[in-house]
Every structure is written in structure tokens, then in C-alpha cells.
N, C-alpha and C positions, 0 to 999 in steps of 0.2 A: 245208188240203184237200189230200188226196195221192190221185194215180190210178196204176194200175200198166198197163203195155202190154208185151208182148213182140213186137209187130210189126216186122219189120225197117225200118230207117230212121226208128223211133219211138223216142221216149225210154223207158227202163226204167220211169221214173216222172217225176212233176211234184208240184212243191210250189207252192201259190199262196196268197198273202194280198192280197186286194183286186186290184189291178192289177199287182202284182209276181207274177212266176212264175219258177221254177227248173225247168229240163228236166234230169233225170240220166239221163246215157248210159253204156251198157254197152260196154266194150270188151273183147276177149279178149286177154291176154298170155301169155307163157311159164308163168307161174305161174298162171294162171287169170283169171277176169275182174276187170277194176278200172275205177273209175267216176269220171266228170268231171260238170260241171254248166255250164249256160250259164243267164244271166239276162236277163229282158226285162221291159219295162213296156208294158202295153196301153194304148192311147187311142184316143179316136174323133176323127176328122176328117171333119165332116158325117156322113154317113151310113155312112162306110166307118171299119172297124176296122183300126188300124196297131200295129205294135210298133216299140219302141226301145230301145237300151242306154244312153239317157242318163236320168239320174236328178236329181230336183230335191231340194231341202234336205229337203222334206217326205217324200221317198220313202226317204231313208236308212235310217232305223231300221226301216222295213218290209224293205227289202233285208237289213239285218242279220238280222232274224227268219227271213225266207226261206232265208238262207244257213244260219242256225242248223239250221232245220228239215231242209235238204237234207243236210247233213252227219250229222244223226241218222239219216236215211233210208238214206243211203249206208252207214254202219255197219250197218244192219239187213241191208241187201243183202249185204254181205260175210259178216257172220255166216250167212246163209242159204245162201249158195254154199259155204261152209266145210262148213256142215253136210251138205249136198246130197253134196259130195266124200268125206266121211268116211263116209257111210252107203253110198256106192257102193264103199268100200274102197281109196280113193286114199290 
């Protein structure tokens, strides 16, 4: 699942599989936008939802798949940014 957001201080997109999520962050550089990703695992502690950057053995393949999908999504975002720049005559 991916979602897109352009709100300031919000990720440009997210990729989630089960409890593992990658947030994709857009930053502006001298050559245009560049992207990075952060990973987290959601879990429930009683009635409260929490997140962690610690992963168990059974999480690691899912982390790998989320990273693969995040990489693909970043490539799509870069291509879209380049296309937008080209259409503006840059």
C-alpha cells in the first residue's frame, strides 16, 4: 500500500506491508529534489499503538520487501520530478 502527501513536515509517500512502514521524505537540493526513507514497525502496547526501529527475525524479510517497494517508489518520484522540470523548460 502506498499513500501520497505533499503537506509540509509530512512524508512525500509511505509504503506499508503489515506492521512495517517506510516513510519517503523529499528534500530539495541544488540539482532538484532528492529522497530518503525511514523505517518503523508498529506494535500495540495494551490499548496504545507505538512504533520502533527494532525488528525481529520474522520482520526482516518484510523489511526487505518494504525497502524494495520504497526504492521503486523513489525512482518513480524522481522520474516524475524530472518530467515536470522538462515540461517547464528547465
